All heavy atoms as TSV, in Angstrom:
chain	resi	resn	atom	element	x	y	z
A	1	MET	N	N	0.852	-1.172	0.000
A	1	MET	CA	C	0.000	0.000	0.000
A	1	MET	C	C	0.893	1.229	0.000
A	1	MET	O	O	1.923	1.265	0.657
A	1	MET	CB	C	-0.908	0.008	1.212
A	1	MET	CG	C	-1.735	1.259	1.314
A	1	MET	SD	S	-2.908	1.250	2.645
A	1	MET	CE	C	-4.259	0.471	1.806
A	2	PHE	N	N	0.471	2.247	-0.753
A	2	PHE	CA	C	1.197	3.515	-0.815
A	2	PHE	C	C	0.208	4.649	-0.604
A	2	PHE	O	O	-0.844	4.686	-1.243
A	2	PHE	CB	C	1.885	3.675	-2.177
A	2	PHE	CG	C	2.696	4.932	-2.291
A	2	PHE	CD1	C	3.998	4.972	-1.836
A	2	PHE	CD2	C	2.151	6.085	-2.845
A	2	PHE	CE1	C	4.751	6.131	-1.926
A	2	PHE	CE2	C	2.892	7.249	-2.944
A	2	PHE	CZ	C	4.195	7.274	-2.484
A	3	ALA	N	N	0.551	5.580	0.285
A	3	ALA	CA	C	-0.279	6.768	0.521
A	3	ALA	C	C	0.463	7.970	-0.052
A	3	ALA	O	O	1.591	8.259	0.341
A	3	ALA	CB	C	-0.537	6.964	2.007
A	4	TYR	N	N	-0.175	8.646	-1.004
A	4	TYR	CA	C	0.439	9.811	-1.637
A	4	TYR	C	C	0.486	10.985	-0.664
A	4	TYR	O	O	-0.534	11.361	-0.089
A	4	TYR	CB	C	-0.361	10.235	-2.868
A	4	TYR	CG	C	-0.233	9.285	-4.021
A	4	TYR	CD1	C	-1.178	8.299	-4.231
A	4	TYR	CD2	C	0.848	9.382	-4.886
A	4	TYR	CE1	C	-1.053	7.414	-5.291
A	4	TYR	CE2	C	0.973	8.506	-5.945
A	4	TYR	CZ	C	0.020	7.526	-6.145
A	4	TYR	OH	O	0.146	6.650	-7.191
A	5	PRO	N	N	1.672	11.602	-0.501
A	5	PRO	CA	C	1.751	12.803	0.330
A	5	PRO	C	C	0.887	13.904	-0.270
A	5	PRO	O	O	1.008	14.208	-1.465
A	5	PRO	CB	C	3.234	13.184	0.280
A	5	PRO	CG	C	3.945	11.972	-0.239
A	5	PRO	CD	C	2.947	11.213	-1.062
A	6	TYR	N	N	0.011	14.456	0.514
A	6	TYR	CA	C	-0.882	15.535	0.092
A	6	TYR	C	C	-1.761	15.144	-1.102
A	6	TYR	O	O	-2.266	16.001	-1.803
A	6	TYR	CB	C	-0.095	16.811	-0.225
A	6	TYR	CG	C	0.790	17.229	0.910
A	6	TYR	CD1	C	2.157	16.985	0.866
A	6	TYR	CD2	C	0.250	17.816	2.050
A	6	TYR	CE1	C	2.978	17.340	1.928
A	6	TYR	CE2	C	1.061	18.180	3.108
A	6	TYR	CZ	C	2.425	17.942	3.046
A	6	TYR	OH	O	3.232	18.287	4.091
A	7	GLY	N	N	-1.915	13.851	-1.348
A	7	GLY	CA	C	-2.752	13.384	-2.445
A	7	GLY	C	C	-2.157	13.624	-3.817
A	7	GLY	O	O	-2.839	13.519	-4.827
A	8	ALA	N	N	-0.873	13.935	-3.867
A	8	ALA	CA	C	-0.226	14.287	-5.130
A	8	ALA	C	C	0.102	13.049	-5.951
A	8	ALA	O	O	1.128	12.409	-5.752
A	8	ALA	CB	C	1.045	15.091	-4.855
A	9	CYS	N	N	-0.798	12.698	-6.865
A	9	CYS	CA	C	-0.543	11.561	-7.737
A	9	CYS	C	C	-0.783	11.954	-9.183
A	9	CYS	O	O	-1.500	12.906	-9.468
A	9	CYS	CB	C	-1.411	10.369	-7.359
A	9	CYS	SG	S	-3.173	10.583	-7.632
A	10	THR	N	N	-0.153	11.218	-10.078
A	10	THR	CA	C	-0.345	11.419	-11.509
A	10	THR	C	C	-0.598	10.057	-12.142
A	10	THR	O	O	-0.408	9.019	-11.498
A	10	THR	CB	C	0.911	12.036	-12.165
A	10	THR	OG1	O	1.986	11.091	-12.072
A	10	THR	CG2	C	1.302	13.352	-11.511
A	11	LYS	N	N	-1.013	10.041	-13.385
A	11	LYS	CA	C	-1.186	8.766	-14.090
A	11	LYS	C	C	0.119	7.986	-14.089
A	11	LYS	O	O	0.127	6.761	-13.961
A	11	LYS	CB	C	-1.643	9.006	-15.529
A	11	LYS	CG	C	-3.045	9.531	-15.643
A	11	LYS	CD	C	-3.414	9.761	-17.095
A	11	LYS	CE	C	-4.799	10.367	-17.195
A	11	LYS	NZ	N	-5.174	10.646	-18.578
A	12	GLU	N	N	1.230	8.686	-14.209
A	12	GLU	CA	C	2.538	8.033	-14.245
A	12	GLU	C	C	2.885	7.379	-12.915
A	12	GLU	O	O	3.416	6.279	-12.877
A	12	GLU	CB	C	3.629	9.031	-14.641
A	12	GLU	CG	C	3.537	9.496	-16.073
A	12	GLU	CD	C	2.493	10.590	-16.317
A	12	GLU	OE1	O	2.005	11.226	-15.349
A	12	GLU	OE2	O	2.164	10.792	-17.497
A	13	THR	N	N	2.602	8.077	-11.806
A	13	THR	CA	C	2.925	7.470	-10.506
A	13	THR	C	C	2.036	6.269	-10.229
A	13	THR	O	O	2.506	5.261	-9.706
A	13	THR	CB	C	2.812	8.485	-9.351
A	13	THR	OG1	O	1.493	9.024	-9.304
A	13	THR	CG2	C	3.829	9.598	-9.476
A	14	VAL	N	N	0.764	6.358	-10.601
A	14	VAL	CA	C	-0.145	5.223	-10.413
A	14	VAL	C	C	0.380	4.017	-11.189
A	14	VAL	O	O	0.500	2.913	-10.664
A	14	VAL	CB	C	-1.584	5.580	-10.862
A	14	VAL	CG1	C	-2.475	4.342	-10.884
A	14	VAL	CG2	C	-2.170	6.647	-9.958
A	15	TRP	N	N	0.740	4.216	-12.437
A	15	TRP	CA	C	1.230	3.143	-13.294
A	15	TRP	C	C	2.545	2.579	-12.772
A	15	TRP	O	O	2.736	1.368	-12.683
A	15	TRP	CB	C	1.399	3.671	-14.724
A	15	TRP	CG	C	1.925	2.654	-15.678
A	15	TRP	CD1	C	1.224	1.663	-16.290
A	15	TRP	CD2	C	3.276	2.523	-16.120
A	15	TRP	NE1	N	2.055	0.936	-17.091
A	15	TRP	CE2	C	3.326	1.440	-17.000
A	15	TRP	CE3	C	4.447	3.228	-15.855
A	15	TRP	CZ2	C	4.499	1.034	-17.621
A	15	TRP	CZ3	C	5.614	2.826	-16.470
A	15	TRP	CH2	C	5.639	1.748	-17.339
A	16	THR	N	N	3.486	3.475	-12.396
A	16	THR	CA	C	4.794	3.043	-11.908
A	16	THR	C	C	4.662	2.189	-10.654
A	16	THR	O	O	5.302	1.132	-10.533
A	16	THR	CB	C	5.697	4.256	-11.627
A	16	THR	OG1	O	5.872	4.984	-12.854
A	16	THR	CG2	C	7.051	3.832	-11.099
A	17	LEU	N	N	3.845	2.632	-9.718
A	17	LEU	CA	C	3.660	1.853	-8.500
A	17	LEU	C	C	3.004	0.507	-8.801
A	17	LEU	O	O	3.395	-0.524	-8.251
A	17	LEU	CB	C	2.835	2.637	-7.487
A	17	LEU	CG	C	3.552	3.838	-6.865
A	17	LEU	CD1	C	2.580	4.662	-6.042
A	17	LEU	CD2	C	4.735	3.411	-6.033
A	18	ARG	N	N	2.011	0.507	-9.681
A	18	ARG	CA	C	1.298	-0.726	-10.013
A	18	ARG	C	C	2.244	-1.766	-10.619
A	18	ARG	O	O	2.224	-2.928	-10.223
A	18	ARG	CB	C	0.152	-0.440	-10.966
A	18	ARG	CG	C	-0.727	-1.660	-11.179
A	18	ARG	CD	C	-1.886	-1.411	-12.112
A	18	ARG	NE	N	-2.684	-0.277	-11.704
A	18	ARG	CZ	C	-3.281	0.549	-12.547
A	18	ARG	NH1	N	-3.178	0.387	-13.839
A	18	ARG	NH2	N	-3.992	1.544	-12.102
A	19	ILE	N	N	3.087	-1.355	-11.575
A	19	ILE	CA	C	3.974	-2.331	-12.213
A	19	ILE	C	C	5.107	-2.779	-11.292
A	19	ILE	O	O	5.767	-3.779	-11.568
A	19	ILE	CB	C	4.545	-1.828	-13.559
A	19	ILE	CG1	C	5.465	-0.637	-13.368
A	19	ILE	CG2	C	3.439	-1.538	-14.546
A	19	ILE	CD1	C	6.275	-0.261	-14.604
A	20	ASN	N	N	5.297	-2.045	-10.195
A	20	ASN	CA	C	6.324	-2.430	-9.225
A	20	ASN	C	C	5.759	-3.116	-7.991
A	20	ASN	O	O	6.403	-3.181	-6.948
A	20	ASN	CB	C	7.160	-1.210	-8.843
A	20	ASN	CG	C	8.128	-0.841	-9.942
A	20	ASN	OD1	O	9.095	-1.542	-10.175
A	20	ASN	ND2	N	7.844	0.234	-10.659
A	21	GLY	N	N	4.525	-3.616	-8.110
A	21	GLY	CA	C	3.970	-4.456	-7.058
A	21	GLY	C	C	3.145	-3.773	-5.990
A	21	GLY	O	O	2.704	-4.423	-5.054
A	22	ILE	N	N	2.945	-2.477	-6.078
A	22	ILE	CA	C	2.099	-1.784	-5.106
A	22	ILE	C	C	0.661	-1.929	-5.589
A	22	ILE	O	O	0.279	-1.368	-6.604
A	22	ILE	CB	C	2.471	-0.290	-4.977
A	22	ILE	CG1	C	3.943	-0.119	-4.614
A	22	ILE	CG2	C	1.553	0.410	-3.982
A	22	ILE	CD1	C	4.346	-0.712	-3.292
A	23	ASP	N	N	-0.134	-2.709	-4.867
A	23	ASP	CA	C	-1.478	-2.998	-5.377
A	23	ASP	C	C	-2.586	-2.172	-4.745
A	23	ASP	O	O	-3.741	-2.308	-5.122
A	23	ASP	CB	C	-1.801	-4.481	-5.286
A	23	ASP	CG	C	-1.826	-4.994	-3.864
A	23	ASP	OD1	O	-1.448	-4.254	-2.944
A	23	ASP	OD2	O	-2.226	-6.154	-3.680
A	24	MET	N	N	-2.246	-1.285	-3.802
A	24	MET	CA	C	-3.256	-0.380	-3.236
A	24	MET	C	C	-2.625	0.997	-3.087
A	24	MET	O	O	-1.524	1.122	-2.573
A	24	MET	CB	C	-3.759	-0.888	-1.892
A	24	MET	CG	C	-4.498	-2.206	-2.001
A	24	MET	SD	S	-5.226	-2.711	-0.446
A	24	MET	CE	C	-6.776	-1.830	-0.561
A	25	GLN	N	N	-3.352	2.019	-3.569
A	25	GLN	CA	C	-2.847	3.381	-3.513
A	25	GLN	C	C	-3.914	4.286	-2.890
A	25	GLN	O	O	-5.078	4.204	-3.255
A	25	GLN	CB	C	-2.496	3.862	-4.921
A	25	GLN	CG	C	-1.418	2.982	-5.553
A	25	GLN	CD	C	-1.077	3.377	-6.960
A	25	GLN	OE1	O	-0.984	4.562	-7.271
A	25	GLN	NE2	N	-0.871	2.400	-7.819
A	26	VAL	N	N	-3.476	5.115	-1.948
A	26	VAL	CA	C	-4.396	5.973	-1.207
A	26	VAL	C	C	-4.083	7.430	-1.531
A	26	VAL	O	O	-2.936	7.850	-1.508
A	26	VAL	CB	C	-4.251	5.746	0.319
A	26	VAL	CG1	C	-5.214	6.620	1.095
A	26	VAL	CG2	C	-4.456	4.280	0.660
A	27	TYR	N	N	-5.112	8.183	-1.841
A	27	TYR	CA	C	-4.970	9.603	-2.106
A	27	TYR	C	C	-6.027	10.342	-1.292
A	27	TYR	O	O	-6.826	9.729	-0.612
A	27	TYR	CB	C	-5.107	9.889	-3.604
A	27	TYR	CG	C	-6.496	9.672	-4.128
A	27	TYR	CD1	C	-7.261	10.752	-4.525
A	27	TYR	CD2	C	-7.054	8.416	-4.203
A	27	TYR	CE1	C	-8.546	10.578	-4.993
A	27	TYR	CE2	C	-8.342	8.228	-4.669
A	27	TYR	CZ	C	-9.078	9.310	-5.060
A	27	TYR	OH	O	-10.346	9.128	-5.512
A	28	ASP	N	N	-6.046	11.659	-1.345
A	28	ASP	CA	C	-7.000	12.361	-0.485
A	28	ASP	C	C	-7.901	13.325	-1.248
A	28	ASP	O	O	-8.347	14.322	-0.703
A	28	ASP	CB	C	-6.285	13.096	0.651
A	28	ASP	CG	C	-5.343	14.179	0.160
A	28	ASP	OD1	O	-5.246	14.406	-1.036
A	28	ASP	OD2	O	-4.691	14.786	1.015
A	29	ILE	N	N	-8.185	13.018	-2.492
A	29	ILE	CA	C	-9.133	13.818	-3.249
A	29	ILE	C	C	-10.191	12.893	-3.825
A	29	ILE	O	O	-9.944	11.702	-4.001
A	29	ILE	CB	C	-8.452	14.612	-4.382
A	29	ILE	CG1	C	-7.677	13.673	-5.304
A	29	ILE	CG2	C	-7.550	15.697	-3.825
A	29	ILE	CD1	C	-7.043	14.330	-6.503
A	30	GLY	N	N	-11.363	13.421	-4.096
A	30	GLY	CA	C	-12.415	12.580	-4.659
A	30	GLY	C	C	-13.041	11.668	-3.622
A	30	GLY	O	O	-12.968	11.914	-2.434
A	31	MET	N	N	-13.632	10.593	-4.074
A	31	MET	CA	C	-14.251	9.663	-3.148
A	31	MET	C	C	-14.348	8.298	-3.779
A	31	MET	O	O	-14.289	8.148	-4.990
A	31	MET	CB	C	-15.631	10.136	-2.731
A	31	MET	CG	C	-16.632	10.222	-3.863
A	31	MET	SD	S	-18.230	10.776	-3.286
A	31	MET	CE	C	-19.060	9.205	-3.183
A	32	ASN	N	N	-14.479	7.286	-2.946
A	32	ASN	CA	C	-14.672	5.925	-3.422
A	32	ASN	C	C	-16.144	5.673	-3.664
A	32	ASN	O	O	-16.982	5.996	-2.846
A	32	ASN	CB	C	-14.188	4.910	-2.391
A	32	ASN	CG	C	-12.777	4.480	-2.629
A	32	ASN	OD1	O	-12.295	4.521	-3.754
A	32	ASN	ND2	N	-12.109	4.074	-1.581
A	33	ASN	N	N	-16.426	5.077	-4.772
A	33	ASN	CA	C	-17.751	4.556	-5.048
A	33	ASN	C	C	-17.625	3.050	-4.866
A	33	ASN	O	O	-17.042	2.374	-5.704
A	33	ASN	CB	C	-18.164	4.913	-6.481
A	33	ASN	CG	C	-19.473	4.286	-6.870
A	33	ASN	OD1	O	-20.016	3.444	-6.153
A	33	ASN	ND2	N	-19.989	4.676	-8.008
A	34	PHE	N	N	-18.103	2.526	-3.766
A	34	PHE	CA	C	-17.868	1.124	-3.452
A	34	PHE	C	C	-18.560	0.167	-4.415
A	34	PHE	O	O	-18.219	-0.988	-4.502
A	34	PHE	CB	C	-18.236	0.825	-2.006
A	34	PHE	CG	C	-17.276	1.469	-1.050
A	34	PHE	CD1	C	-17.630	2.605	-0.352
A	34	PHE	CD2	C	-15.993	0.977	-0.896
A	34	PHE	CE1	C	-16.733	3.220	0.504
A	34	PHE	CE2	C	-15.091	1.581	-0.041
A	34	PHE	CZ	C	-15.458	2.703	0.660
A	35	LYS	N	N	-19.502	0.667	-5.207
A	35	LYS	CA	C	-20.116	-0.152	-6.241
A	35	LYS	C	C	-19.087	-0.498	-7.315
A	35	LYS	O	O	-19.041	-1.607	-7.819
A	35	LYS	CB	C	-21.301	0.596	-6.859
A	35	LYS	CG	C	-21.987	-0.147	-7.971
A	35	LYS	CD	C	-23.138	0.672	-8.536
A	35	LYS	CE	C	-23.664	0.014	-9.793
A	35	LYS	NZ	N	-24.552	0.915	-10.513
A	36	ASP	N	N	-18.257	0.480	-7.674
A	36	ASP	CA	C	-17.217	0.303	-8.687
A	36	ASP	C	C	-15.847	0.500	-8.042
A	36	ASP	O	O	-15.026	1.274	-8.525
A	36	ASP	CB	C	-17.417	1.309	-9.827
A	36	ASP	CG	C	-18.766	1.164	-10.495
A	36	ASP	OD1	O	-19.137	0.018	-10.812
A	36	ASP	OD2	O	-19.443	2.183	-10.682
A	37	PHE	N	N	-15.575	-0.205	-6.964
A	37	PHE	CA	C	-14.359	-0.013	-6.172
A	37	PHE	C	C	-13.103	-0.193	-7.009
A	37	PHE	O	O	-12.970	-1.162	-7.742
A	37	PHE	CB	C	-14.350	-0.996	-5.000
A	37	PHE	CG	C	-13.161	-0.823	-4.102
A	37	PHE	CD1	C	-13.091	0.247	-3.241
A	37	PHE	CD2	C	-12.123	-1.732	-4.124
A	37	PHE	CE1	C	-12.001	0.419	-2.407
A	37	PHE	CE2	C	-11.031	-1.574	-3.299
A	37	PHE	CZ	C	-10.970	-0.504	-2.439
A	38	ASN	N	N	-12.194	0.744	-6.914
A	38	ASN	CA	C	-10.913	0.688	-7.600
A	38	ASN	C	C	-9.827	0.811	-6.547
A	38	ASN	O	O	-9.646	1.869	-5.954
A	38	ASN	CB	C	-10.808	1.822	-8.620
A	38	ASN	CG	C	-9.511	1.789	-9.393
A	38	ASN	OD1	O	-8.539	1.162	-8.995
A	38	ASN	ND2	N	-9.490	2.475	-10.509
A	39	LYS	N	N	-9.091	-0.276	-6.313
A	39	LYS	CA	C	-8.099	-0.253	-5.246
A	39	LYS	C	C	-6.903	0.641	-5.547
A	39	LYS	O	O	-6.068	0.861	-4.702
A	39	LYS	CB	C	-7.642	-1.664	-4.907
A	39	LYS	CG	C	-6.877	-2.353	-6.007
A	39	LYS	CD	C	-6.503	-3.757	-5.582
A	39	LYS	CE	C	-5.762	-4.456	-6.708
A	39	LYS	NZ	N	-5.340	-5.771	-6.322
A	40	ASP	N	N	-6.812	1.177	-6.779
A	40	ASP	CA	C	-5.747	2.123	-7.097
A	40	ASP	C	C	-6.056	3.529	-6.590
A	40	ASP	O	O	-5.171	4.376	-6.545
A	40	ASP	CB	C	-5.519	2.194	-8.607
A	40	ASP	CG	C	-4.910	0.920	-9.156
A	40	ASP	OD1	O	-4.142	0.266	-8.425
A	40	ASP	OD2	O	-5.195	0.573	-10.306
A	41	PHE	N	N	-7.307	3.799	-6.257
A	41	PHE	CA	C	-7.700	5.143	-5.835
A	41	PHE	C	C	-8.596	5.063	-4.608
A	41	PHE	O	O	-9.805	5.169	-4.698
A	41	PHE	CB	C	-8.424	5.867	-6.973
A	41	PHE	CG	C	-7.567	6.055	-8.177
A	41	PHE	CD1	C	-7.681	5.212	-9.258
A	41	PHE	CD2	C	-6.615	7.054	-8.206
A	41	PHE	CE1	C	-6.871	5.374	-10.372
A	41	PHE	CE2	C	-5.802	7.225	-9.316
A	41	PHE	CZ	C	-5.936	6.378	-10.396
A	42	ILE	N	N	-7.988	4.864	-3.468
A	42	ILE	CA	C	-8.721	4.747	-2.221
A	42	ILE	C	C	-8.742	6.115	-1.545
A	42	ILE	O	O	-7.705	6.725	-1.314
A	42	ILE	CB	C	-8.078	3.695	-1.299
A	42	ILE	CG1	C	-8.074	2.339	-2.007
A	42	ILE	CG2	C	-8.821	3.630	0.035
A	42	ILE	CD1	C	-7.262	1.293	-1.291
A	43	LYS	N	N	-9.926	6.589	-1.245
A	43	LYS	CA	C	-10.084	7.887	-0.591
A	43	LYS	C	C	-9.572	7.827	0.837
A	43	LYS	O	O	-9.916	6.935	1.591
A	43	LYS	CB	C	-11.567	8.284	-0.607
A	43	LYS	CG	C	-11.937	9.445	0.275
A	43	LYS	CD	C	-11.443	10.761	-0.246
A	43	LYS	CE	C	-11.979	11.883	0.620
A	43	LYS	NZ	N	-11.086	12.980	0.747
A	44	ARG	N	N	-8.752	8.784	1.202
A	44	ARG	CA	C	-8.268	8.901	2.574
A	44	ARG	C	C	-9.040	10.027	3.245
A	44	ARG	O	O	-9.242	11.093	2.670
A	44	ARG	CB	C	-6.773	9.206	2.565
A	44	ARG	CG	C	-6.233	9.437	3.963
A	44	ARG	CD	C	-4.744	9.596	3.978
A	44	ARG	NE	N	-4.279	10.532	2.978
A	44	ARG	CZ	C	-3.006	10.649	2.620
A	44	ARG	NH1	N	-2.089	9.897	3.162
A	44	ARG	NH2	N	-2.662	11.537	1.704
A	45	ILE	N	N	-9.470	9.789	4.453
A	45	ILE	CA	C	-10.194	10.800	5.219
A	45	ILE	C	C	-9.276	11.291	6.338
A	45	ILE	O	O	-8.737	10.492	7.107
A	45	ILE	CB	C	-11.489	10.215	5.821
A	45	ILE	CG1	C	-12.402	9.716	4.712
A	45	ILE	CG2	C	-12.211	11.245	6.679
A	45	ILE	CD1	C	-13.582	8.922	5.213
A	46	ASN	N	N	-9.105	12.598	6.423
A	46	ASN	CA	C	-8.288	13.169	7.488
A	46	ASN	C	C	-9.084	13.174	8.790
A	46	ASN	O	O	-10.181	13.713	8.850
A	46	ASN	CB	C	-7.862	14.591	7.116
A	46	ASN	CG	C	-6.938	15.177	8.145
A	46	ASN	OD1	O	-6.097	14.470	8.703
A	46	ASN	ND2	N	-7.061	16.458	8.392
A	47	ILE	N	N	-8.530	12.567	9.812
A	47	ILE	CA	C	-9.180	12.502	11.123
A	47	ILE	C	C	-8.261	13.182	12.147
A	47	ILE	O	O	-7.313	12.584	12.637
A	47	ILE	CB	C	-9.446	11.037	11.557
A	47	ILE	CG1	C	-10.242	10.281	10.508
A	47	ILE	CG2	C	-10.119	11.003	12.925
A	47	ILE	CD1	C	-11.655	10.790	10.287
A	48	PRO	N	N	-8.524	14.452	12.449
A	48	PRO	CA	C	-7.716	15.141	13.461
A	48	PRO	C	C	-7.889	14.492	14.835
A	48	PRO	O	O	-8.937	13.913	15.135
A	48	PRO	CB	C	-8.276	16.564	13.461
A	48	PRO	CG	C	-9.042	16.704	12.190
A	48	PRO	CD	C	-9.521	15.329	11.850
A	49	CYS	N	N	-6.884	14.602	15.668
A	49	CYS	CA	C	-6.908	13.931	16.969
A	49	CYS	C	C	-8.032	14.422	17.876
A	49	CYS	O	O	-8.460	13.702	18.769
A	49	CYS	CB	C	-5.558	14.055	17.666
A	49	CYS	SG	S	-5.061	15.743	18.046
A	50	GLU	N	N	-8.554	15.620	17.646
A	50	GLU	CA	C	-9.611	16.132	18.523
A	50	GLU	C	C	-11.014	15.672	18.119
A	50	GLU	O	O	-11.984	15.976	18.811
A	50	GLU	CB	C	-9.556	17.671	18.600
A	50	GLU	CG	C	-9.839	18.381	17.303
A	50	GLU	CD	C	-8.606	18.588	16.422
A	50	GLU	OE1	O	-7.493	18.174	16.797
A	50	GLU	OE2	O	-8.771	19.161	15.346
A	51	MET	N	N	-11.152	14.932	17.017
A	51	MET	CA	C	-12.479	14.462	16.592
A	51	MET	C	C	-12.988	13.382	17.545
A	51	MET	O	O	-12.227	12.526	17.986
A	51	MET	CB	C	-12.442	13.890	15.171
A	51	MET	CG	C	-12.387	14.943	14.093
A	51	MET	SD	S	-12.449	14.223	12.442
A	51	MET	CE	C	-14.209	14.230	12.167
A	52	THR	N	N	-14.263	13.426	17.807
A	52	THR	CA	C	-14.885	12.399	18.637
A	52	THR	C	C	-15.232	11.192	17.765
A	52	THR	O	O	-15.245	11.276	16.530
A	52	THR	CB	C	-16.185	12.928	19.278
A	52	THR	OG1	O	-17.142	13.161	18.232
A	52	THR	CG2	C	-15.949	14.204	20.074
A	53	GLY	N	N	-15.542	10.085	18.403
A	53	GLY	CA	C	-15.960	8.896	17.674
A	53	GLY	C	C	-17.185	9.167	16.824
A	53	GLY	O	O	-17.274	8.721	15.670
A	54	LYS	N	N	-18.123	9.896	17.358
A	54	LYS	CA	C	-19.342	10.235	16.623
A	54	LYS	C	C	-19.010	11.064	15.383
A	54	LYS	O	O	-19.562	10.834	14.306
A	54	LYS	CB	C	-20.313	10.989	17.529
A	54	LYS	CG	C	-21.620	11.344	16.846
A	54	LYS	CD	C	-22.572	12.073	17.778
A	54	LYS	CE	C	-23.838	12.428	17.006
A	54	LYS	NZ	N	-24.757	13.215	17.781
A	55	GLU	N	N	-18.112	12.030	15.525
A	55	GLU	CA	C	-17.719	12.860	14.385
A	55	GLU	C	C	-17.008	12.034	13.303
A	55	GLU	O	O	-17.197	12.270	12.112
A	55	GLU	CB	C	-16.818	14.009	14.841
A	55	GLU	CG	C	-17.546	15.050	15.666
A	55	GLU	CD	C	-16.597	16.044	16.308
A	55	GLU	OE1	O	-15.454	15.689	16.656
A	55	GLU	OE2	O	-17.031	17.203	16.466
A	56	ILE	N	N	-16.214	11.063	13.726
A	56	ILE	CA	C	-15.532	10.182	12.764
A	56	ILE	C	C	-16.553	9.380	11.971
A	56	ILE	O	O	-16.484	9.297	10.747
A	56	ILE	CB	C	-14.516	9.264	13.479
A	56	ILE	CG1	C	-13.380	10.096	14.060
A	56	ILE	CG2	C	-13.994	8.194	12.516
A	56	ILE	CD1	C	-12.462	9.334	14.986
A	57	VAL	N	N	-17.533	8.804	12.660
A	57	VAL	CA	C	-18.580	8.041	11.988
A	57	VAL	C	C	-19.344	8.933	11.018
A	57	VAL	O	O	-19.618	8.538	9.885
A	57	VAL	CB	C	-19.530	7.388	13.015
A	57	VAL	CG1	C	-20.754	6.806	12.336
A	57	VAL	CG2	C	-18.795	6.315	13.808
A	58	GLU	N	N	-19.661	10.138	11.427
A	58	GLU	CA	C	-20.383	11.077	10.557
A	58	GLU	C	C	-19.556	11.394	9.303
A	58	GLU	O	O	-20.096	11.491	8.197
A	58	GLU	CB	C	-20.716	12.368	11.299
A	58	GLU	CG	C	-21.794	12.174	12.354
A	58	GLU	CD	C	-21.977	13.372	13.266
A	58	GLU	OE1	O	-21.149	14.335	13.214
A	58	GLU	OE2	O	-22.922	13.355	14.078
A	59	GLU	N	N	-18.242	11.545	9.459
A	59	GLU	CA	C	-17.370	11.828	8.315
A	59	GLU	C	C	-17.346	10.634	7.347
A	59	GLU	O	O	-17.447	10.812	6.134
A	59	GLU	CB	C	-15.957	12.142	8.805
A	59	GLU	CG	C	-15.015	12.593	7.738
A	59	GLU	CD	C	-15.355	13.941	7.150
A	59	GLU	OE1	O	-15.995	14.775	7.806
A	59	GLU	OE2	O	-14.951	14.180	5.994
A	60	ILE	N	N	-17.258	9.435	7.877
A	60	ILE	CA	C	-17.240	8.232	7.041
A	60	ILE	C	C	-18.560	8.075	6.297
A	60	ILE	O	O	-18.585	7.711	5.114
A	60	ILE	CB	C	-16.953	6.980	7.910
A	60	ILE	CG1	C	-15.501	7.050	8.411
A	60	ILE	CG2	C	-17.206	5.698	7.115
A	60	ILE	CD1	C	-15.180	6.023	9.480
A	61	GLU	N	N	-19.666	8.364	6.963
A	61	GLU	CA	C	-20.989	8.185	6.354
A	61	GLU	C	C	-21.245	9.158	5.204
A	61	GLU	O	O	-22.136	8.924	4.397
A	61	GLU	CB	C	-22.080	8.305	7.413
A	61	GLU	CG	C	-22.113	7.100	8.316
A	61	GLU	CD	C	-23.127	7.225	9.445
A	61	GLU	OE1	O	-23.562	8.358	9.782
A	61	GLU	OE2	O	-23.471	6.165	10.016
A	62	LYS	N	N	-20.458	10.201	5.086
A	62	LYS	CA	C	-20.586	11.125	3.960
A	62	LYS	C	C	-20.265	10.441	2.633
A	62	LYS	O	O	-20.676	10.884	1.583
A	62	LYS	CB	C	-19.663	12.328	4.127
A	62	LYS	CG	C	-20.044	13.269	5.235
A	62	LYS	CD	C	-19.053	14.396	5.325
A	62	LYS	CE	C	-19.331	15.315	6.479
A	62	LYS	NZ	N	-18.299	16.378	6.585
A	63	TYR	N	N	-19.490	9.365	2.694
A	63	TYR	CA	C	-19.029	8.684	1.485
A	63	TYR	C	C	-19.750	7.382	1.301
A	63	TYR	O	O	-19.654	6.681	0.422
A	63	TYR	CB	C	-17.515	8.469	1.544
A	63	TYR	CG	C	-16.794	9.791	1.683
A	63	TYR	CD1	C	-16.360	10.225	2.930
A	63	TYR	CD2	C	-16.592	10.598	0.577
A	63	TYR	CE1	C	-15.710	11.450	3.049
A	63	TYR	CE2	C	-15.953	11.816	0.708
A	63	TYR	CZ	C	-15.520	12.227	1.933
A	63	TYR	OH	O	-14.890	13.437	2.061
């Protein structure tokens, strides 16, 4: 698994990582549609340390 710093990915980085054995890539823009899940583009949600459990669940439910 690879997490892009600041979500900075390009078609080239996705391809390069894929051909070198990285089968899951996480970025922080857009969202996952679990109906058409693509493990190359997994949405990362920022969870600050001050968030409550309820707030985390609410953030996840947005997607």
